[in-house]
ROBAFI-145355 format. One record per atom (N, C-alpha, C, O): residue in one letter; x, y, z. Coordinates in steps of 0.1 Angstrom, whole numbers, padded with zeros to 4 digits, always signed. Each point is the difference from the previous one (the first is absolute). Layout:
// residues N
AXYZ;...
***
This chain:
// residues 63
M+0022+0195+0117;M+0013-0006+0004;M+0009-0002-0012;M-0005-0004-0011;R+0018+0007+0013;R+0010-0003-0010;R+0011-0008+0006;R+0005+0003+0011;V-0001-0014-0018;V+0010-0009+0005;V+0013+0002-0008;V-0001+0001-0013;E+0012-0001+0020;E+0013+0001-0007;E+0009-0011+0006;E-0001-0003+0012;V+0010-0002-0021;V+0010-0010+0005;V+0014+0005-0004;V+0002+0004-0011;D+0007-0004+0021;D+0014+0003-0003;D+0007-0013-0003;D+0003-0008+0008;Y-0002+0006-0021;Y+0006-0012-0005;Y+0014-0002+0004;Y+0005-0012-0001;D+0002+0022+0004;D+0014-0001+0005;D+0001-0006+0014;D+0009-0007+0003;L-0020+0009+0005;L+0000-0006+0013;L-0007-0014+0000;L+0003-0008+0009;C-0012+0006-0018;C-0009-0012+0000;C+0009-0013-0002;C+0009-0001-0008;E-0012-0009+0017;E+0006-0013-0001;E-0008-0011-0007;E+0004-0011-0001;S-0016+0015-0003;S-0010-0009-0007;S-0002-0012+0009;S-0001-0011-0005;N-0001+0013+0018;N-0003-0011+0009;N-0015-0004+0000;N-0003-0010+0006;A-0005+0017-0013;A-0014-0003-0002;A-0009+0000+0012;A-0012-0005-0001;L+0016+0012+0012;L-0009+0001+0011;L-0012+0009-0004;L-0011-0003+0004;C+0014+0013-0012;C-0011+0009-0005;C-0010-0007-0008;C-0012+0002+0000;M+0018-0011-0009;M-0009-0008-0009;M-0009-0009+0008;M-0011-0003-0004;G+0016-0002+0015;G-0008-0009+0008;G-0012+0007+0007;G-0010-0006+0002;V+0012+0019+0000;V-0011+0008+0006;V-0009+0006-0011;V-0013+0000+0002;A+0018+0004-0012;A-0008+0007-0011;A+0005-0004-0014;A+0006+0008-0007;P-0010-0020+0003;P+0005-0005-0013;P-0007+0007-0012;P+0005-0001-0011;E-0015+0009+0014;E-0006+0008-0011;E+0008+0012-0003;E-0002+0006-0010;V+0011-0002+0019;V+0008+0012-0002;V+0015-0003-0002;V+0007+0006-0008;F-0002-0017+0014;F+0015-0003-0001;F+0001-0014-0005;F-0007-0009+0003;E+0017+0007-0012;E+0003-0013-0005;E+0015-0003-0002;E+0007+0009-0006;V-0002-0020+0011;V+0014-0004-0002;V-0001-0010-0011;V-0006-0011+0002;R+0012+0013-0013;R-0001-0009-0012;R+0012-0010+0000;R+0009+0001+0009;D-0009-0009-0019;D+0010-0011-0001;D+0014+0006-0001;D+0010-0007+0002;D-0009+0020-0006;D+0014+0006-0001;D+0005+0005+0013;D+0010+0007+0001;D-0018-0009+0010;D+0003+0004+0014;D+0000+0015+0002;D+0007+0005+0009;F-0014+0002-0017;F-0002+0014+0002;F-0014+0004+0004;F-0010-0007-0005;L+0008+0017+0013;L-0013+0004+0004;L-0006+0009-0011;L+0007+0009-0005;Y-0020-0010+0003;Y-0007+0008-0010;Y-0012+0006+0008;Y-0007-0007+0007;L+0005+0020-0009;L-0011+0007+0005;L-0011+0000-0010;L+0001+0006-0011;L-0012-0013+0014;L-0010-0002-0010;L-0009+0012-0002;L-0006+0002-0010;T+0004+0006+0021;T-0008+0012-0001;T+0006+0010+0010;T+0002-0003+0012;E+0000+0015-0017;E+0005+0011+0009;E-0011+0006+0008;E+0003+0006+0011;E-0015-0008-0015;E-0011+0006+0007;E-0011-0010+0002;E-0010-0001-0007;P+0012-0008+0018;P-0009-0011+0002;P-0014+0006+0005;P-0001+0011+0006;P-0010-0019-0008;P-0013+0004+0004;P-0001+0000+0015;P+0008-0006+0007;A-0017+0013-0002;A-0002+0002+0015;A-0001-0013+0007;A+0004-0001+0012;A-0010-0009-0018;A-0001-0013+0007;A+0013-0006+0003;A+0000-0009+0009;L+0011+0013-0015;L+0013-0006+0002;L+0009+0009+0009;L+0011-0004+0004;H-0016+0015+0000;H+0009+0010+0007;H+0006-0006+0013;H+0011+0002+0003;D-0020-0009+0005;D+0005-0005+0013;D+0011-0011-0003;D+0010+0000+0008;R-0012-0008-0018;R+0010-0010-0003;R+0013+0006-0005;R+0011-0005+0003;V-0012+0015-0011;V+0012+0007-0005;V+0008+0006+0011;V+0012+0000+0001;R-0019+0006+0009;R+0007+0006+0011;R+0006-0011+0009;R+0011+0003+0005;Q-0017-0014-0004;Q+0006-0011+0007;Q+0013-0005-0007;Q+0010-0003+0006;A-0011+0002-0019;A+0012-0004-0008;A+0011+0010+0002;A+0012-0004+0001;E-0015+0017-0001;E+0010+0011+0003;E+0007-0003+0013;E+0012+0001+0001;K-0020-0004+0010;K+0006-0003+0013;K+0008-0012+0001;K+0010-0001+0007;L-0014-0009-0015;L+0007-0013+0000;L+0013+0000-0008;L+0009-0009+0003;C-0007+0018-0011;C+0012+0000-0009;C+0013+0002+0009;C+0001+0011+0006;P+0007-0021-0006;P+0012+0001+0009;P+0010+0011-0004;P+0008+0005+0008;K-0008-0001-0021;K+0009+0010-0005;K-0006+0014-0001;K+0006+0010-0004;R-0019-0009+0007;R-0008+0012+0000;R+0001+0006-0015;R+0001+0012-0002;A-0002-0021-0007;A+0001+0004-0014;A-0014+0005-0006;A+0000+0006-0011;I-0011-0008+0019;I-0013+0004-0005;I-0004+0012+0008;I+0002+0002+0012;T-0007+0008-0020;T-0005+0013+0005;T-0014+0002-0004;T-0003-0002-0012;V-0006+0005+0021;V-0014+0003-0003;V-0003+0014+0003;V+0003+0005+0011;A-0009+0002-0020;A-0004+0014+0002;A-0015+0001-0003;A-0005-0006-0009;D-0001+0014+0018;D-0015+0002-0002;D-0003+0011-0009;D-0012+0003-0003;
***
């Protein structure tokens, strides 16, 4: 799995971080950071859930 974020679309609302904090982090500067582009298999379901929850569809997951 490979995760990509379109930072031009991202609103940094942290819904993704709430689901997968090991992969997504909104810092004090109010920007989203992708902590790993290739998360381990144990996180794949949560990353896919984060992709679905993103209101701006800024997260893309490719297998």
